[in-house]
C-alpha positions in Angstrom: 0.0 0.0 0.0 1.5 3.3 -1.1 1.2 6.3 1.2 2.5 9.8 0.9 2.0 11.9 4.0 2.7 15.6 4.0 3.3 17.7 7.1 4.6 21.1 8.1 2.0 23.4 6.8 0.5 26.2 8.8 -0.1 29.9 9.1 2.9 32.2 8.7 3.4 35.9 8.2 4.7 37.3 4.9 8.5 37.0 4.9 8.5 34.0 7.1 9.6 30.4 6.5 8.1 26.9 6.6 9.5 23.5 5.9 7.2 20.9 4.4 7.9 17.2 4.7 6.5 14.3 2.7 7.1 10.8 4.1 6.6 8.0 1.6 5.9 4.3 2.2 5.1 1.4 0.0 7.4 2.5 -2.9 11.1 2.2 -3.7 11.5 5.8 -2.8 15.0 6.3 -4.1 14.1 5.6 -7.7 11.1 7.9 -7.8 11.0 11.5 -9.0 9.4 13.5 -6.2 7.5 16.7 -6.8 5.7 19.4 -4.8 2.5 20.9 -6.3 0.2 23.5 -4.9 -3.4 24.5 -5.5 -4.8 27.8 -4.5 -8.6 28.4 -4.3 -10.1 28.8 -7.7 -6.9 28.0 -9.5 -5.4 24.9 -11.2 -2.9 22.7 -9.4 0.6 23.8 -10.4 4.1 22.3 -10.2 6.2 24.1 -7.6 9.4 22.0 -7.4 10.7 18.7 -8.6 13.7 16.5 -7.7 14.8 13.5 -9.7 16.2 10.2 -8.3 19.7 11.5 -9.0 19.0 14.8 -7.2 18.5 17.2 -10.1 16.0 19.9 -9.2 13.6 22.2 -11.0 11.5 25.1 -9.8 8.6 27.2 -11.0 9.8 30.7 -11.8 7.5 32.1 -9.1 9.5 30.3 -6.3 13.1 30.3 -7.7 15.5 31.6 -5.1 13.0 31.2 -2.3 12.1 27.5 -2.2 14.4 24.6 -2.0 13.5 20.9 -2.6 15.6 18.2 -1.1 15.3 14.5 -0.4 16.6 12.0 2.2 16.5 8.6 0.7 17.4 7.0 4.0 14.2 8.4 5.5 12.0 8.1 2.4 11.2 11.7 2.8 11.2 14.8 0.5 11.3 18.3 1.8 10.3 21.7 0.6 12.0 24.6 2.4 10.0 27.8 1.8 11.6 31.1 2.6 10.5 34.7 2.1 6.9 33.6 1.9 4.4 35.8 0.1 0.6 35.9 0.5 0.4 34.5 -3.1 2.1 31.3 -1.8 -1.1 30.5 0.1 -2.4 27.1 -1.2 -2.7 23.5 -0.4 0.6 21.8 -1.0 0.7 18.3 -2.4 3.5 15.7 -2.6 3.7 13.6 -5.7 5.8 10.5 -6.5 6.3 9.6 -10.1 7.9 6.6 -11.8 5.7 4.5 -14.1 2.1 5.0 -12.9 0.3 7.7 -14.9 -0.1 10.7 -12.7 2.0 9.0 -9.9 1.0 8.8 -6.3 -0.4 11.8 -4.3 -0.5 12.8 -0.7 -3.5 14.3 1.0 -2.1 17.8 1.0 -1.1 20.3 3.7 -2.4 23.9 4.0 0.0 26.8 3.8 -1.5 30.2 4.6 0.7 33.3 4.4 -0.8 36.5 6.0 0.1 39.9 4.8 
């Protein structure tokens, strides 16, 4: 049974920081690409950051220089360090693990709210 469980969301003031975690089980984590997506109210889900099995990273332009994705294969966990948060970063953040299943596996999401 595959499970992706996000944690670390919350309410933070603009300019603050949060670190999201996504713990995976039921998959061979180290070979999966792991992604963070977000979805704001009334908007489509968008890719925020991605990290390949080899550690290569990619970011949405809107978060470059502020967010950092990383992974710890020993802990089957992917992280998203979010600094200099803005109100427009407010969204539900989802973890996604992709290998060969169309769409990959999704977590349940964690709410991030940035107040101005």
